[in-house]
N, C-alpha and C positions, 0 to 999 in steps of 0.2 A: 918756703920763702914767699910771703905774700906780695912782695914787690914784683917778683917775676911771674907769679901765677895768681892773678887777682881773682879768678873764678874757680880755683881748685877747692874741692871738698872731698874729704876722705870719709867714707862710710864704713862702719863696722858691720860685718855680715851678721845676719840674724842668728840667734842661738840655735835655731832649728838646723841650720846648715852645719854649724860647728858640731853639734851633737850627732848629726848624721855621719860626719866624717870620723868622729871618735868611735861610734858604733861600728862603722865599716872597718876601722883598725882592729877593734876587738874581735870582730868576726874573722877578718883575714888571718889573724894570728891565733885564733881559737882561744882567746883570753876570756874565760867564762866567769871568773871569780875576781872581782876588782874592788878597790876601795875608792872613795870619793872624798876630796877635801875642797871646801868652798868658803869664800868670804860671805859675811852676812849682809853685804850690800846688794843692790838690785842686780848687778851683773852676776855675782857669784850665786845668789839664791835662785835666779831665773835659770841659769845653766844647770844647777844642781837639780832643780825640780824637773827639768826636761830629761836629764840623765836618769833620775829615779823613775819617771814615767816610762821611759824606754825599757828600763830593767824589768818593769812589771808587764809590759805588753809586747816587746819585740820578739819576733820569731823569724829568723833569717833562713837562708838556704840550709838545707840538710837539718832543719830543726834547731839551729843555733839559738841559744838563749844566754843571757849573762845575768849575774846577780851581784849585789853589793855586800861585801864582807863588813864594811864599816863606812859610816858617813860622819865626817868631822867638819866642824865649822870654825873658821878663823874670825874672831870678833874684831872688826876694824875700829870699833868705838873705844876699845881698851887702849890706854896710854902706852902700855908696853905688853905686847902679846907674847905669850910663852909658846914658841914654836915647838919646843921640846915636849910640851904637854900633848900636842897633836901627834907628834912622832911616837911618843910612848903609847898612846891609844892605838895607833896603827900597829905598833910593835906587839901589842897584846894579842894580835892575830898571828902569832908566830909559833914556831915549833920549839923544842927544847934547846936547839942551838941558837935561837934568836933569829932564825930566818923566817920570812913569811912562809906560812905553811902552803896555802894555795893561792892567796891573793897577792900576786907578785906584780900587780899593775895598780898604780895610783893615778886617778884622774884628778887634776887640779883646775877648778874653775875659780880664778881669782885675778884681781888686778895685778899687773906685773910686779910691783914692789913686794906684794905679799907672797906671790908664787916664788919670786927670787929668794925671799927670806926663808921660806920653807925649804927650798932646795939647798940653800947654803947650810942650813942647820942639819939637813939630812946628810950632806956631804961630810960633816964632821964625824959621822958614824961609819963612814966607809972604812973598811979594814976590820971592823968589829963584827963583820958578817951580818949586821942588822939590816942594812939597806943595800948591800952589795948586789943582790939579785933582783932588785925592784926596777921596773920600767915606769917612768914618769911620763904622763901625757898632760901637758899644761895648755890651758886655753885662756 
């Protein structure tokens, strides 16, 4: 409300802080094998680059490391993006029952409408065992 708060400014935290928080979650729950989905805009690409850099260099307490099972990009320039294509690629990292074999965590670096679209599409697979056991971390 600019009428009430004429000098109010909201700042988005730098990607480095968000990535540190995500890596802290991964380490806290010992999630060593994760997937990453990001948009191809500045926000998504920058966050994805930082996550990928951390995957290559991070060494936490007790020797904790994490690696990326899959990295998928959401092209926001496309008129109609096929979320199912991304979900199918993530699902390729699954066992014979359709469950994620080891990568049961998906990090999403995307603008809210794209993250929401992805999660809504993933929710349509709930009950089919495809994404029932997946933890989503969205930024």
